[in-house]
C-alpha positions in Angstrom: 0.0 0.0 0.0 2.8 2.3 0.9 4.4 1.8 -2.6 1.2 2.6 -4.3 0.7 5.8 -2.3 4.3 6.9 -3.1 3.8 6.3 -6.8 0.5 8.1 -6.8 2.2 11.1 -5.2 5.0 11.0 -7.7 2.4 10.9 -10.6 0.6 13.8 -9.1 3.8 15.8 -8.8 4.7 15.0 -12.4 1.3 16.0 -13.6 1.5 19.3 -11.8 5.0 19.9 -13.3 3.7 19.0 -16.8 0.7 21.4 -16.5 3.0 24.2 -15.2 5.5 23.6 -18.1 2.7 23.6 -20.8 1.2 26.8 -19.3 4.5 28.5 -19.2 5.3 27.6 -22.8 1.9 28.9 -23.9 2.3 32.2 -22.0 5.8 32.7 -23.4 5.0 31.9 -27.0 3.8 35.5 -27.9 6.8 37.0 -26.2 9.1 34.7 -28.2 7.5 35.7 -31.5 7.8 39.4 -30.6 11.4 39.0 -29.8 12.1 37.1 -33.0 10.3 39.9 -35.0 12.3 42.6 -33.2 15.6 40.6 -33.9 14.7 40.5 -37.6 14.0 44.3 -37.6 17.2 45.0 -35.8 19.1 42.8 -38.3 17.6 44.9 -41.2 18.5 48.1 -39.5 22.0 46.8 -38.9 22.5 46.0 -42.5 21.3 49.4 -43.6 23.6 51.1 -41.1 26.5 48.9 -42.3 25.9 50.0 -45.9 25.7 53.6 -44.9 29.0 53.2 -43.0 30.6 51.7 -46.1 29.4 54.7 -48.1 30.9 57.1 -45.6 34.2 55.2 -45.6 34.3 55.5 -49.4 33.6 59.2 -49.1 36.4 59.6 -46.6 38.8 57.6 -48.9 38.0 59.9 -51.9 37.9 63.1 -49.9 41.1 64.6 -51.3 40.3 63.8 -54.9 39.2 66.5 -57.4 36.0 64.6 -58.1 35.0 64.6 -54.4 35.6 68.3 -54.1 33.5 69.0 -57.2 30.7 66.7 -55.9 30.7 68.5 -52.5 30.6 71.9 -54.2 27.7 70.9 -56.5 25.6 69.0 -54.0 26.1 70.9 -50.7 27.1 74.4 -51.9 25.1 74.6 -55.1 28.1 75.6 -57.2 28.5 75.1 -60.9 31.1 75.6 -63.6 31.1 78.9 -65.6 30.0 77.2 -68.8 27.0 75.4 -67.3 23.4 76.6 -67.4 21.4 76.2 -64.2 17.6 75.9 -64.3 15.7 76.8 -61.2 12.2 75.4 -60.6 10.1 78.3 -59.2 7.2 76.0 -58.2 9.1 74.6 -55.3 
């Protein structure tokens, strides 16, 4: 009889642990999905920032060249050569 009572107690403890484990898994499932989604988003942002860093590194390498100086003058300072015609859109 004692062995039977002991095995019944063991079974009850195992059932409680199993129920607790299943409940915990079901509760954590949405959090896991959210974390995976956030990780994917951060990986995309990381790739975009890495590409931007490479572009900046390339700009730094070419900084002293004549082409880079001309590009900066055109893009940032709105300069042009003497023989160029500049059209201005007055609708903007």
